[in-house]
Each structure stands twice: as structure tokens, then as C-alpha cells.
C-alpha positions as MATLAB code, in Angstrom:
seq = 'MQSRNSLKSRLLSGCTIGLLSLPAGAGAQDLTTETNSSVLDEIVVSTASSIATTVQDAPASITVIDQKMIEQQGGRDLRDVLRQVPGLNLTRGNDGVSNVSFRGLPASRTLFLVDGKRISSRNTFARHYQGDFGNVPLDAIERIEVVRGPMSTLYGSDAMGGVINIITKKSTGVWSGSVTTDFGFGEKSTTGDNRQISGYVSGPLGNNVTLSAWAKVSERDAPDAFKYTDTSGSEQSVYGSDGSRVRTLGARLNWAPTDAIEWGLEATTSTENYLASEGGHDTNRVTKDGLTLSNDWRLGNGTLSSYLRYETSGNKSWSTANNVWGEAIDYDTTTFETRYTSHTTIAGRSFEYTFGGLVAHDKLKDPSTNANGALIKGEVDTSALYAEGRYSVTDNLSLTGGLRFDHHEEFGNHVTPRIYANYDLGNGLMLKAGYSQAFVAPDLRSLNPNYRLSSRGNGCKPYPGPCIIYGNPNIKPETSDNYEIGLNFQGAVTSWEITAFYNDVTDMLGARKTGEVDPATGYNIFERTNIDEGKTAGIEGGLTWDVREGLTWTNSFTYIAKSEFKYEFLDHAFPMATTPKWNVTTGVNWAANDRLDLSASLTYVGKQVGYVTEADLSAEEARAVPAGQNKDPYVLVDVAAAYDLTETTTLNVGINNLFDKQPASSSSYREDGRLFKLGLTTRF';
ca = [
       0.000    0.000    0.000;
       1.209    3.470   -0.788;
       1.624    5.875    2.094;
      -1.167    8.368    2.518;
       1.412   11.176    2.337;
      -0.449   14.446    2.699;
       2.298   16.664    1.291;
       2.400   17.711   -2.361;
      -1.221   17.830   -3.488;
      -2.321   19.301   -0.158;
      -0.140   22.314   -0.894;
      -2.946   23.359   -3.155;
      -5.199   24.077   -0.188;
      -3.442   27.227    0.938;
      -1.660   28.371   -2.201;
      -2.798   30.414   -5.142;
      -2.404   28.643   -8.437;
      -3.801   29.529  -11.806;
      -4.929   28.503  -15.199;
      -3.748   29.691  -18.527;
      -7.377   29.832  -19.519;
     -10.313   28.497  -17.567;
     -12.677   25.925  -19.030;
     -15.635   27.414  -20.793;
     -17.453   24.247  -21.614;
     -17.471   20.509  -21.898;
     -14.078   18.908  -21.993;
     -12.885   21.352  -19.344;
      -9.162   21.225  -18.957;
      -7.713   18.353  -17.011;
      -5.261   19.751  -14.509;
      -2.686   17.444  -13.029;
       0.098   18.331  -10.673;
       3.633   17.039  -10.547;
       5.947   17.426   -7.600;
       9.691   17.574   -7.192;
      10.576   17.120   -3.528;
       8.154   19.516   -1.830;
       7.863   21.977   -4.719;
       4.678   22.131   -6.752;
       6.207   22.426  -10.196;
       3.579   22.637  -12.881;
      -0.039   22.378  -13.821;
      -0.548   20.468  -17.042;
      -3.514   21.674  -19.069;
      -4.127   18.649  -21.284;
      -7.714   18.430  -22.509;
      -8.409   22.103  -23.193;
      -5.105   23.531  -24.403;
      -2.212   21.054  -24.116;
      -0.226   23.924  -22.544;
       1.835   23.551  -19.371;
       2.653   26.446  -17.062;
       4.294   26.724  -13.677;
       2.335   27.732  -10.604;
       3.962   31.129  -10.338;
       3.557   31.891  -14.038;
      -0.192   31.226  -13.925;
      -2.143   34.483  -14.507;
      -5.081   33.761  -12.222;
      -5.840   33.254   -8.522;
      -7.192   29.775   -7.944;
      -7.114   27.163   -5.202;
      -7.402   23.502   -6.157;
      -8.810   20.912   -3.750;
      -8.148   17.360   -4.877;
      -9.979   14.188   -3.938;
      -7.230   12.992   -1.620;
      -7.658   16.107    0.481;
     -11.439   15.595    0.544;
     -10.954   12.030    1.756;
      -8.510   13.117    4.459;
     -10.960   15.596    5.917;
     -13.889   13.185    5.784;
     -15.868   15.672    3.701;
     -19.544   14.984    3.021;
     -20.254   17.892    0.661;
     -18.555   21.055   -0.607;
     -19.154   22.976    2.608;
     -16.793   20.629    4.435;
     -13.803   21.409    2.205;
     -14.101   25.080    1.203;
     -13.319   26.885    4.463;
      -9.552   26.910    3.902;
      -9.745   28.854    0.633;
      -8.373   32.423    0.999;
     -10.858   35.165    0.190;
     -13.856   32.846    0.565;
     -16.581   33.194    3.187;
     -18.863   30.296    4.097;
     -20.738   31.489    7.179;
     -24.508   31.661    7.169;
     -26.199   34.855    6.064;
     -29.086   36.671    7.703;
     -31.511   34.489    5.749;
     -30.120   31.432    7.548;
     -28.740   29.904    4.368;
     -25.094   28.887    4.033;
     -23.728   30.286    0.788;
     -20.321   31.072   -0.681;
     -19.140   34.645   -1.162;
     -15.792   36.065   -2.242;
     -13.918   39.195   -1.222;
     -16.844   40.861    0.558;
     -19.251   40.629   -2.406;
     -22.767   39.118   -2.153;
     -23.160   35.363   -2.571;
     -25.173   35.956   -5.757;
     -21.893   37.033   -7.408;
     -20.425   33.535   -7.052;
     -20.745   31.312  -10.120;
     -21.048   27.533   -9.689;
     -19.907   25.333  -12.569;
     -19.770   21.596  -13.149;
     -17.093   20.662  -15.691;
     -17.058   24.262  -16.872;
     -20.829   24.488  -17.369;
     -22.932   26.836  -15.266;
     -25.776   25.597  -13.048;
     -29.014   27.540  -13.534;
     -31.271   25.996  -10.851;
     -30.708   29.076   -8.633;
     -33.017   30.941  -11.007;
     -36.057   28.945   -9.866;
     -35.785   30.676   -6.475;
     -36.621   34.265   -5.640;
     -34.901   33.734   -2.242;
     -33.795   31.070    0.283;
     -31.914   29.035   -2.297;
     -29.716   26.512   -0.442;
     -27.163   26.139   -3.205;
     -25.758   23.171   -5.080;
     -23.394   21.861   -2.439;
     -24.677   18.300   -2.431;
     -25.861   17.471   -5.930;
     -22.541   16.091   -7.217;
     -21.378   13.119   -5.072;
     -17.862   13.553   -3.720;
     -17.096   10.074   -5.104;
     -17.481   11.519   -8.624;
     -15.313   14.607   -8.035;
     -11.721   14.625   -9.252;
     -10.989   18.103   -7.918;
     -12.559   21.481   -7.166;
     -11.099   24.632   -8.713;
     -11.917   27.774   -6.762;
     -11.176   31.031   -8.591;
     -11.041   34.212   -6.528;
     -11.880   37.407   -8.300;
     -13.883   38.235  -11.418;
     -13.787   35.919  -14.414;
     -16.371   37.646  -16.609;
     -14.006   37.677  -19.593;
     -14.263   33.900  -19.925;
     -17.484   33.120  -18.041;
     -19.658   36.174  -18.549;
     -22.399   37.393  -16.220;
     -22.431   36.374  -12.519;
     -18.697   35.610  -12.276;
     -17.924   38.941  -10.583;
     -16.945   37.571   -7.180;
     -15.465   34.226   -8.077;
     -16.015   30.824   -9.636;
     -16.301   27.359   -8.109;
     -15.752   24.739  -10.802;
     -16.441   21.104   -9.869;
     -14.422   18.808  -12.126;
     -15.791   15.256  -12.263;
     -13.691   12.155  -12.810;
     -12.953   11.059  -16.351;
     -13.636    7.568  -17.649;
     -10.810    5.057  -17.351;
      -9.709    2.067  -19.411;
     -10.545   -0.402  -16.618;
     -13.658   -0.798  -14.531;
     -13.318    0.924  -11.173;
     -15.368    2.896   -8.710;
     -16.271    3.559   -5.101;
     -19.217    3.531   -2.715;
     -19.401    5.807    0.346;
     -21.803    5.773    3.267;
     -21.869    8.676    5.737;
     -23.716    9.377    8.944;
     -23.817   12.582   10.974;
     -25.200   12.846   14.488;
     -25.910   16.436   15.457;
     -27.302   18.425   18.311;
     -30.885   19.304   17.438;
     -30.635   22.856   18.719;
     -28.446   23.928   15.826;
     -28.058   21.078   13.358;
     -29.958   17.911   12.541;
     -28.791   14.376   11.891;
     -27.856   13.393    8.367;
     -27.202   10.256    6.391;
     -26.212    9.473    2.821;
     -24.914    6.865    0.411;
     -23.189    7.717   -2.850;
     -21.253    5.918   -5.536;
     -19.269    6.270   -8.737;
     -18.296    3.730  -11.402;
     -16.487    3.975  -14.745;
     -14.985    1.663  -17.305;
     -14.854    0.592  -20.975;
     -17.813   -0.672  -22.994;
     -15.743   -1.587  -26.062;
     -15.169    0.043  -29.475;
     -13.466    3.060  -27.854;
     -16.548    3.753  -25.727;
     -16.373    4.336  -21.974;
     -19.064    4.871  -19.363;
     -19.096    6.914  -16.152;
     -22.058    6.895  -13.769;
     -22.735    8.345  -10.319;
     -25.590    8.423   -7.837;
     -26.390    9.809   -4.413;
     -29.193    9.479   -1.867;
     -28.975   11.741    1.171;
     -31.098   13.292    3.884;
     -30.302   16.085    6.330;
     -32.794   16.851    9.076;
     -33.804   20.457    9.652;
     -32.559   21.995   12.921;
     -34.955   23.331   15.520;
     -35.797   27.011   15.732;
     -33.444   29.253   17.690;
     -33.956   32.579   19.428;
     -32.045   35.830   19.004;
     -32.445   39.385   20.305;
     -33.216   41.994   17.654;
     -32.121   45.646   17.635;
     -35.183   46.674   19.645;
     -34.326   44.208   22.411;
     -37.172   41.834   21.546;
     -36.609   38.083   21.388;
     -37.291   36.529   18.001;
     -37.680   32.864   17.079;
     -36.101   31.897   13.756;
     -35.681   28.657   11.825;
     -32.006   28.483   10.886;
     -32.395   26.546    7.650;
     -34.370   23.817    5.954;
     -33.191   20.262    5.876;
     -32.947   18.428    2.588;
     -33.622   15.091    0.924;
     -31.568   14.614   -2.254;
     -31.790   11.975   -4.998;
     -29.345   12.475   -7.856;
     -28.203   10.349  -10.789;
     -25.822   11.003  -13.666;
     -24.209    9.108  -16.536;
     -21.729   10.007  -19.271;
     -20.728    8.111  -22.417;
     -17.451    8.963  -24.146;
     -16.544    7.777  -27.635;
     -13.084    8.313  -29.138;
     -13.241    7.118  -32.791;
      -9.671    8.411  -33.342;
      -6.819    9.686  -31.216;
      -7.730   13.245  -32.213;
     -11.526   13.236  -31.697;
     -13.693   12.472  -28.674;
     -17.469   12.751  -28.293;
     -19.375   12.855  -25.008;
     -23.023   12.443  -24.078;
     -24.067   13.200  -20.498;
     -27.447   13.058  -18.750;
     -28.175   14.121  -15.174;
     -31.295   14.232  -13.041;
     -31.957   15.107   -9.411;
     -34.751   15.847   -6.983;
     -34.237   17.783   -3.758;
     -36.921   18.330   -1.132;
     -36.423   21.092    1.421;
     -37.468   19.695    4.797;
     -39.130   21.676    7.573;
     -38.428   20.967   11.242;
     -40.821   19.879   13.993;
     -42.687   17.474   11.732;
     -43.721   20.116    9.228;
     -44.405   19.297    5.594;
     -41.630   19.641    3.015;
     -41.420   23.286    1.963;
     -40.007   22.989   -1.586;
     -39.427   20.324   -4.219;
     -36.609   21.179   -6.631;
     -36.010   19.156   -9.796;
     -33.017   19.485  -12.116;
     -32.459   17.696  -15.428;
     -29.662   18.201  -17.921;
     -28.497   16.765  -21.244;
     -25.106   17.622  -22.805;
     -23.459   16.685  -26.102;
     -19.752   17.545  -26.256;
     -16.842   17.227  -28.666;
     -13.069   17.660  -28.331;
     -11.046   17.790  -31.527;
      -7.288   18.211  -31.638;
      -6.353   20.507  -34.525;
      -2.692   21.299  -35.125;
      -1.104   22.488  -31.885;
      -4.429   23.101  -30.185;
      -7.835   21.722  -29.292;
     -11.317   22.761  -30.389;
     -13.825   22.045  -27.596;
     -17.574   22.432  -28.085;
     -20.761   21.511  -26.277;
     -24.531   21.806  -26.619;
     -26.384   21.688  -23.302;
     -30.034   21.803  -22.265;
     -30.950   22.210  -18.599;
     -34.392   22.477  -17.070;
     -35.163   22.996  -13.392;
     -38.361   23.429  -11.408;
     -39.304   24.535   -7.896;
     -42.650   23.701   -6.300;
     -43.668   25.264   -2.980;
     -46.026   23.590   -0.515;
     -49.222   25.521    0.280;
     -50.057   25.094    3.953;
     -53.412   26.777    3.357;
     -54.529   24.312    0.667;
     -52.319   21.335    1.569;
     -51.166   20.922   -2.033;
     -48.032   21.571   -4.052;
     -48.225   24.819   -5.955;
     -47.457   25.194   -9.621;
     -43.733   24.956  -10.258;
     -41.424   27.843  -11.064;
     -39.601   26.657  -14.194;
     -36.297   27.808  -15.668;
     -34.870   26.400  -18.904;
     -31.469   27.110  -20.442;
     -30.084   26.041  -23.820;
     -26.407   26.805  -24.484;
     -23.985   26.168  -27.327;
     -20.344   27.069  -26.742;
     -17.147   26.417  -28.658;
     -13.545   27.498  -28.136;
     -10.109   26.859  -29.580;
      -6.940   26.937  -27.482;
      -3.417   26.684  -28.851;
       0.078   28.190  -28.797;
       2.632   29.616  -31.225;
       5.681   31.902  -31.253;
       5.835   35.603  -32.090;
       9.242   37.256  -32.528;
      10.774   34.182  -31.002;
       8.633   34.441  -27.886;
       5.886   32.082  -26.701;
       2.289   33.165  -27.281;
      -0.565   31.065  -25.876;
      -4.155   31.891  -26.745;
      -7.803   30.942  -26.430;
     -10.756   32.248  -28.410;
     -14.372   31.150  -28.461;
     -18.011   32.048  -28.605;
     -21.406   31.036  -27.287;
     -25.124   31.525  -27.794;
     -27.700   30.905  -25.068;
     -31.460   31.033  -24.613;
     -32.995   31.368  -21.125;
     -36.689   30.983  -20.337;
     -38.503   31.680  -17.036;
     -42.046   30.840  -15.911;
     -42.874   31.978  -12.367;
     -46.527   31.653  -11.253;
     -45.738   32.493   -7.601;
     -44.115   35.901   -7.109;
     -46.575   37.994   -9.090;
     -49.318   40.609   -8.931;
     -53.004   39.683   -9.258;
     -52.227   36.224  -10.564;
     -50.208   37.526  -13.513;
     -47.730   34.932  -14.731;
     -44.124   36.106  -14.484;
     -42.507   34.853  -17.628;
     -39.764   35.932  -19.921;
     -37.185   34.783  -22.424;
     -33.822   36.216  -23.337;
     -31.200   35.452  -25.959;
     -27.542   36.176  -25.251;
     -24.343   35.625  -27.204;
     -20.661   36.304  -26.717;
     -17.265   36.249  -28.385;
     -14.158   36.111  -26.208;
     -10.403   35.798  -26.531;
      -7.455   35.585  -24.183;
      -3.749   35.477  -24.952;
      -0.537   35.283  -22.966;
       2.784   36.572  -24.291;
       6.244   36.093  -22.783;
       7.607   39.620  -23.127;
      10.956   38.764  -21.525;
      12.393   35.845  -19.601;
      10.955   37.407  -16.438;
       7.781   39.162  -17.615;
       4.613   37.699  -19.122;
       1.424   39.577  -19.957;
      -2.064   38.101  -20.278;
      -4.840   40.015  -21.978;
      -8.467   39.077  -22.452;
     -11.508   40.623  -24.059;
     -15.147   39.542  -24.121;
     -17.892   40.957  -26.304;
     -21.392   40.216  -24.946;
     -24.665   40.825  -26.720;
     -27.757   40.817  -24.510;
     -31.203   40.973  -26.072;
     -32.346   43.582  -23.539;
     -29.133   45.531  -22.910;
     -27.312   45.456  -26.213;
     -23.542   45.141  -26.422;
     -21.001   45.128  -23.619;
     -17.207   44.745  -23.731;
     -15.309   43.265  -20.767;
     -11.483   43.520  -20.688;
      -8.861   41.826  -18.525;
      -5.097   42.298  -18.221;
      -2.709   40.442  -15.946;
       1.062   40.627  -15.441;
       3.503   38.163  -13.896;
       7.052   39.257  -13.057;
       9.578   36.690  -11.828;
      11.662   38.269   -9.055;
      13.821   35.160   -8.789;
      14.506   32.679   -5.985;
      10.941   31.331   -6.113;
       9.214   34.710   -5.755;
       6.660   36.005   -8.281;
       4.944   39.407   -8.401;
       1.411   39.330   -9.817;
      -0.941   42.199  -10.653;
      -4.150   42.435  -12.637;
      -7.111   44.548  -13.661;
     -10.436   43.302  -14.973;
     -13.998   44.382  -15.447;
     -17.126   42.395  -14.673;
     -20.657   42.564  -16.028;
     -23.895   41.326  -14.403;
     -27.204   41.538  -16.263;
     -30.450   41.852  -14.239;
     -32.391   38.611  -14.006;
     -35.681   38.035  -15.801;
     -37.764   38.476  -12.630;
     -36.334   41.866  -11.742;
     -37.107   43.149  -15.244;
     -40.783   42.136  -15.107;
     -43.162   44.907  -13.907;
     -45.586   42.256  -12.562;
     -42.959   40.775  -10.259;
     -43.822   41.048   -6.542;
     -41.732   39.827   -3.601;
     -42.644   40.432    0.030;
     -39.786   40.964    2.505;
     -39.706   41.169    6.277;
     -36.826   43.642    6.194;
     -33.611   42.436    4.535;
     -34.804   43.609    1.125;
     -36.241   46.882    2.413;
     -33.052   48.825    3.166;
     -32.594   51.580    4.093;
     -36.003   51.379    5.815;
     -37.503   48.805    8.180;
     -39.758   46.064    6.840;
     -42.051   44.653    5.892;
     -42.125   45.836    2.301;
     -43.006   44.513   -1.128;
     -40.518   44.672   -3.996;
     -41.685   45.375   -7.541;
     -39.892   44.510  -10.755;
     -38.565   47.285  -12.970;
     -37.926   46.920  -16.726;
     -35.712   50.033  -16.706;
     -32.831   48.837  -14.518;
     -29.337   48.685  -16.003;
     -26.640   46.009  -15.774;
     -24.215   46.061  -12.867;
     -20.544   46.522  -13.718;
     -17.346   46.652  -11.706;
     -13.678   47.559  -11.949;
     -11.485   45.094  -10.109;
      -7.823   45.301   -9.122;
      -5.428   42.923   -7.396;
      -1.698   42.774   -6.668;
       0.201   40.114   -4.801;
       3.299   38.036   -4.187;
       3.557   34.269   -4.551;
       6.447   32.198   -3.225;
       7.078   28.507   -3.902;
       9.889   26.905   -1.930;
      11.141   23.436   -1.090;
       9.635   23.523    2.423;
       7.289   26.510    2.540;
       4.934   28.153    0.081;
       3.044   31.357    0.682;
       0.977   34.028   -1.019;
      -0.481   37.404   -0.174;
      -2.864   39.397   -2.368;
      -4.510   42.807   -1.963;
      -7.767   43.458   -3.846;
     -10.151   46.303   -4.553;
     -13.556   46.098   -6.271;
     -15.507   49.186   -7.347;
     -19.114   48.348   -8.295;
     -21.175   50.681  -10.481;
     -24.985   50.532  -10.840;
     -25.179   47.874   -8.146;
     -28.422   45.908   -8.419;
     -30.740   46.493   -5.472;
     -34.099   48.000   -4.496;
     -35.305   51.466   -3.446;
     -38.429   52.845   -1.730;
     -40.931   54.608   -4.034;
     -43.052   56.346   -1.338;
     -46.187   54.420   -2.361;
     -48.108   51.681   -0.545;
     -49.128   48.369   -2.069;
     -52.950   48.195   -2.039;
     -53.101   44.411   -1.606;
     -50.743   44.085    1.376;
     -50.485   47.604    2.806;
     -46.665   47.288    2.632;
     -44.341   50.048    1.482;
     -43.435   49.589   -2.171;
     -39.811   49.126   -3.154;
     -38.723   48.910   -6.756;
     -35.759   47.078   -8.236;
     -33.182   49.686   -9.139;
     -29.488   50.480   -9.458;
     -27.834   51.574   -6.196;
     -25.329   54.383   -6.518;
     -22.123   52.627   -5.525;
     -20.571   49.614   -3.844;
     -16.971   48.914   -2.836;
     -14.989   46.067   -1.324;
     -11.304   45.961   -0.429;
      -9.030   43.732    1.602;
      -6.095   41.353    1.814;
      -6.048   37.572    1.529;
      -3.220   35.104    1.906;
      -2.022   31.619    2.682;
       0.976   29.744    4.041;
       1.843   26.054    3.725;
       4.775   24.516    5.595;
       5.998   20.950    5.288;
       7.037   20.622    8.912;
       8.485   17.183    8.258;
       7.759   14.158    6.114;
       4.040   13.412    6.389;
       3.156   16.540    8.398;
       1.835   19.665    6.674;
       0.614   22.890    8.256;
      -1.786   24.922    6.100;
      -3.066   28.447    6.786;
      -5.258   30.979    5.060;
      -6.702   34.346    6.010;
      -8.977   37.034    4.643;
      -9.146   40.599    5.946;
     -12.032   42.663    4.568;
     -11.215   46.335    5.098;
     -14.329   47.476    3.258;
     -17.541   45.864    2.010;
     -20.219   48.494    1.620;
     -22.831   50.143   -0.533;
     -24.163   53.668   -0.298;
     -27.285   55.598   -1.261;
     -26.869   59.122   -2.581;
     -29.479   60.466   -0.145;
     -27.808   59.036    2.999;
     -24.360   59.848    4.355;
     -23.535   56.462    5.899;
     -22.474   53.305    4.033;
     -23.998   49.889    4.849;
     -22.602   46.325    4.623;
     -22.768   44.798    1.150;
     -22.733   41.192    2.407;
     -22.852   39.176    5.623;
     -19.081   38.811    5.803;
     -16.702   38.778    8.807;
     -13.962   41.402    8.903;
     -11.432   38.664    9.706;
     -11.659   35.037    8.597;
      -8.631   32.910    9.513;
      -8.216   29.151    9.126;
      -5.251   27.064   10.268;
      -4.993   23.309   10.018;
      -2.627   20.348   10.065;
      -2.589   17.078    8.148;
      -0.486   14.248    9.539;
       0.150   10.929    7.823;
       0.782    9.068   11.084;
       1.596    5.855    9.196;
       0.752    4.064    5.975;
      -2.839    3.529    7.116;
      -3.766    6.489    9.289;
      -4.241   10.171    8.390;
      -5.162   12.709   11.054;
      -6.343   16.277   10.421;
      -7.559   19.220   12.455;
      -8.536   22.774   11.564;
      -9.450   25.929   13.449;
     -11.446   28.756   11.864;
     -11.672   32.214   13.434;
     -14.791   34.097   12.328;
     -14.541   37.763   13.212;
     -17.021   40.545   13.795;
     -19.301   41.503   10.898;
     -17.506   43.851    8.500;
     -19.175   47.260    8.468;
     -20.943   46.493   11.761;
     -23.210   49.416   12.501;
     -25.619   50.327   15.298;
     -28.381   52.899   15.565;
     -26.133   55.009   17.799;
     -23.705   55.422   14.888;
     -26.310   56.923   12.586;
     -28.715   59.780   12.164;
     -32.403   59.227   12.891;
     -33.114   58.651    9.200;
     -30.172   56.330    8.682;
     -30.909   54.334   11.830;
     -33.750   52.660    9.958;
     -31.140   50.927    7.805;
     -29.383   49.003   10.584;
     -29.006   45.448    9.211;
     -30.848   42.812   11.211;
     -28.909   40.230   13.172;
     -25.305   41.262   12.490;
     -22.602   39.295   14.287;
     -20.841   41.496   16.838;
     -18.603   38.951   18.598;
     -15.895   36.712   17.073;
     -16.121   32.945   17.497;
     -13.956   29.922   16.657;
     -14.906   26.684   14.880;
     -12.773   23.572   15.413;
     -13.014   20.447   13.231;
     -11.110   17.184   13.698;
     -11.035   14.099   11.479;
      -9.262   10.789   10.975;
      -9.062    8.479    7.961;
      -7.952    4.872    8.497;
      -7.362    2.300    5.764;
      -9.007   -0.868    7.040;
      -7.868   -2.701    3.909;
      -6.276   -1.881    0.568;
      -9.700   -0.814   -0.723;
     -11.680    0.305    2.343;
     -11.262    3.490    4.377;
     -12.998    4.441    7.601;
     -13.580    8.170    8.213;
     -14.510    9.634   11.586;
     -14.624   13.220   12.745;
     -16.283   15.987   14.692;
     -17.321   19.315   13.171;
     -17.576   22.384   15.441;
     -16.044   20.415   18.287;
     -16.809   23.035   20.947;
     -20.261   23.953   19.551;
     -19.411   27.639   19.110;
     -21.957   30.135   17.739;
     -22.144   33.831   16.852;
     -23.494   36.425   19.268;
     -27.004   35.930   20.655;
     -28.105   39.042   18.756;
     -27.182   37.457   15.398;
     -30.053   36.231   13.259;
     -28.173   33.152   12.027;
     -26.514   30.091   13.527;
     -23.649   27.895   12.450;
     -24.107   24.137   12.319;
     -23.540   22.901   15.846;
     -21.432   19.988   17.021;
     -21.699   17.137   14.528;
     -20.215   13.657   14.922;
     -19.309   12.056   11.583;
     -18.867    8.424   10.617;
     -18.222    7.208    7.082;
     -16.966    4.230    5.126;
     -15.608    4.248    1.546;
     -15.043    1.084   -0.452;
     -13.099    1.244   -3.714;
     -13.095   -1.398   -6.416;
];
């Protein structure tokens, strides 16, 4: 048996690495890492571009989490493995839902991808979407690429904050797979029990055809309600989050008629029920179905990758008044994308490039959030052309430039640029700096004048709730200018990075009070609009130290100096997102012997960035105090162990939130409480 050495690939947890160009579709690039002693030497981009680049030369900020690291930590879904990523925040927001946000921006500015293809099921929810953390079984995941910072040049709208790309395993020439069972035993006050079984299998079918298939069945109980003290001193009872029951299934056929051509056909389907606590009926039933045809064709020095994908998702809500499921909110997306990636020489210097294009059609039908029974529906066609190239100016300096041209049926044309520079300072030290723009188009709901959404307060800023939010066909897209500069060091024993960032958001999408009252509800009317300005700024970093053979210490931190938006008619700025000012994670992985891996991590969650009280504001501004901010830091401790019972069977045990720590009693959200984990993985 090979030693479960946690060095090498685990360096990826705390270090920034990059991609020459990120995957824009099916056949997303297959990154592999090679090590020389303790130095992470290169990332080989094979499927998408056949171009290799060193870690320090890579013109992007990305953290890669491989499957070995997931197994070490006894992860059950993405939430268990993302905390150590610099610049990423995974605490619960004021709506009780655990979502991912980057660099102080709202969670809605994080783009989720699977094999380079975006997931659109979020669009079936007007609010309380619980994300896509559990729909891809960890058994089927090869690695997770987490990009910090805007990637609109290659991915378009919604990639302003960052991108999480889940790369699934590729088919192999021999039959193999795994089955994992997991159980979690929680404390009902803050987190419910959970259980799941998942599996993955792949192998050849003959005639250059291979099959991959995966499945998962899981259930997570909803926690009980908790109490918190609001700004008026009153005690409120809040349900932290829904539980969930997930059934997911996927299969992919790959056919390689020649060494230069490969076709793929993938089908996925899943159903997720949101579960209420205290014996209540399921609150939502979410269905997701997708079908993808892909092709990779090696041409000359490069590869042409294309895909055609159709995805449909639906969301039914349970009516407690009528004891029936309501009509589903439906969202359909059809996308065709193609790109070519290659390399050449110009004036004797290396030039690597990617160019591509896409067309997409989105369709929404929402019978729920409307006025007077009017059906909220809409369709939109979008298209884009994009290109990115990297030129080695000197032996020490390389420049990467990108440009994207978007055409939106409602908003016309928009150009998004990106430029990035890498300068090798020598002795393992690289200086990196970049500028990019990002573009976010309003969603189809917000543009519909019949759209109505009631809010208890979080959507009613800068006034207290309740209110009702109307759609507005006259809102403009949100754009941003984004800057970063940092240093990256790769050594034989230690590797570290530090990056400063600044994001300036223009025409930020939000809502504003009209001064009118809704006749049906009596609530103040707010209308979707563009807020004057939003800014975030801070520093993020990481340090990895190979203390000795088999023992690695990994650290990451994020300091948010500013995360705010401001109305022109008020003097004070307010928090843009539910983000701690300081978020620090430190952890160790120890390969105690050939069979046993031990790991532990500690996460410090600081006070809410931009924390504000009524005493800080004028009488008018005091109405805008965010509900349930966290005013006191707290610490989360996780421990885990992985033991190889046999050559093919691993036992995982662990405890999340060992000391059951929670935010301040005045906060309107709770972390998952102490959770005991037990899992078994069998490989074949």
C-alpha cells in the first residue's frame, strides 16, 4: 500500500495557483500536478489547451482541492472542504442559508460550474436558495477549482466575485469505482442528523466507448428554531435553515473514434426536497435535469472544444393553506459554446491563446411571485465572443490580456477587458498584478413589472420592513472595476501568497423605496433599481509549511477592510454582504503511518464587516441598521481521521464544530452545531 502522504497535493489548499485559460465548456481542462521534492512544479492543461505552465507563471488566482484532500478531511459535501480557501466566506447569512461569497461581495456574485458548465437551478428561487453543495457526489469529483476574483471575460455574467468549478472524474480504461456511506449525528438545537450513500463507477464498454455513472441518496434533518435578540431588544424565534432530501443520478458516455476526436453524451437528473423541522411538511421540491453533447477535436497544436447543453429545473412550494403543491417555477437554459486553445511563437517568444463564442437562450415561468395572478414569464437570448492570450515579453515578464464581447437581447452590447502581469523576481518569488472588469445583467424576474416579492426587512433597506418589492424593466446592468496585486512564493519547504484586492461596483443591483403603498398588502413599495455605488477591499493570503515528512501545516486568512454600498441620499455606508472582517483558518494534516491520516482545523470568524448600530447613525439612517449582524468573534474547530481498514476500504470519523461555538445571541443566524461524523468508503 502506498503511504497516505499528505504533502504535495495538499499544498494546493493554501496556495494560489492559476490557469492559462479556464474551461468554458465541456471537456474542461484536465489539470494534473507534478511534484519535485516539496515543490509544486507545474499544472498540465491537457484536454483544453495542451499547454503547461508553472504555478507562479499562472495568470489567475485559484485554489485547487483534490480528492485525496477531501478524503482526508472526511468531507460529506462542498461545505466541508471550502473553508480553507483564501478570500472565501462560508458562514450563514441573515436568511439562515449557508452560501459562498468572495472578497466581501454578495453570494449571488459567485458562479457555480460543473465541468465548466454553469448551473441555472438558482433561477427557480426568488430567495432562500440553499445552493448546489450536495448534488454532485464527492465520489465523482476529481478536484474542485476555486477562482477568486472576477472571471467575466471567460465566463460572462455572474462571475464577478469568483467561480467554483467542480471537475468530475474522467472515464478510465478499466472498470473501477467507489461507494461511500456517511452518517452525521448532530445536536438538534443547531443542526440535525444526516445520512447518505453515494457511488461512482467507470470503465470501458468496447469500441473506444467508456461509461461513467454516479448516484447519491442523502437526507439532512432540519434543525430546531433558535432565538435571538433583535435591535429593539425583543426576542425573536427563527428557523435556521431547511433540511434536505436529495436523490441524484448522472451518466456520461465517451466515444473516441480516433486519437484526435472524442465525443461525449451526459445526462443528469436530481430531486431535492427542502425539509421543515418539527414534523412540518416539506417546503419545496426542486427538480433538475440536464443533457449535454460535447466534442473535443485536436487541430494542429491546439484543441477545439464544443458543447450543446439543455438544462431544465423546477421549484414547487407547498401551500399550507390548501395542503397541495403549488405550480412549479420553471427555468430552462439552452447553451452552445465552442472554443479553440493553442500556442505559437511571435518574434521568437511564446504566445498562448484561447478564443471562443457562445449563444444561449434562457426561459422563465414563475406563477408564484406575481401581482393579481399575472404569470411572471420571460425569455432572453444572449451571445458572446471572447479571446485571451498570454505573451512572454521577456524571460521574467509575461502579460495576459483578455476581451469579451457580450450581446444581450435587452441591454445590447457590452465589452469586458482583462489584463494580468507576472514578473519573476527570482529565488521562487513572483509578483502578480491584474485589472479586470465584470458585467452582471439583471435577471428576468427583476425586469418584469408584474414581479412582486414580500420581505420582512432584509430587502427593504434603508427602511424597516415589511415591504413589497416590484420589478422594474428600466434597470441597467451592474458593472465593476477590479484590481489585485500580490506576491507568490514557492519553496522546497514553505509556500506562501499574499494578495490585496479592490472592487468598485457601479450601478449595483438592489431595491429602493418609491413612497407608495401596495394596495393588496399595505406594505411600502420598493422597486428594483441600481444603487449608486458599492466597494470592497481587503487582503487575503495563505501559508503552507511541510514541517516534516508526512506533516503539513496549512493556513489561510482574509481581511475585509471594506464591504459596503451607499445611497446618494444618505451619508452612511452599509454592509454589502454578511461577511466577517477577519476570517482565519489554520490546520494540520499528519500521515501518522501508511494507514492512518489525522487532520484538524481551526477557523476564526470575526465581527461583521461594516458592523453598525443605531447610535452610529442619524435618525433617518438608523432605519437601515441590518438585522442580526454578528458582533462577537467565534472559533470553529473540526477534527477528522481516515484509516485504511484494507487496501480498498477506508474508515472516516470526525467531529465538526467540536466546541459547539456560535455567533453572538443578537445574530439572526446560527452555524451548524457539534456534529459527529462516521463514514466508510469502499473502492473497487
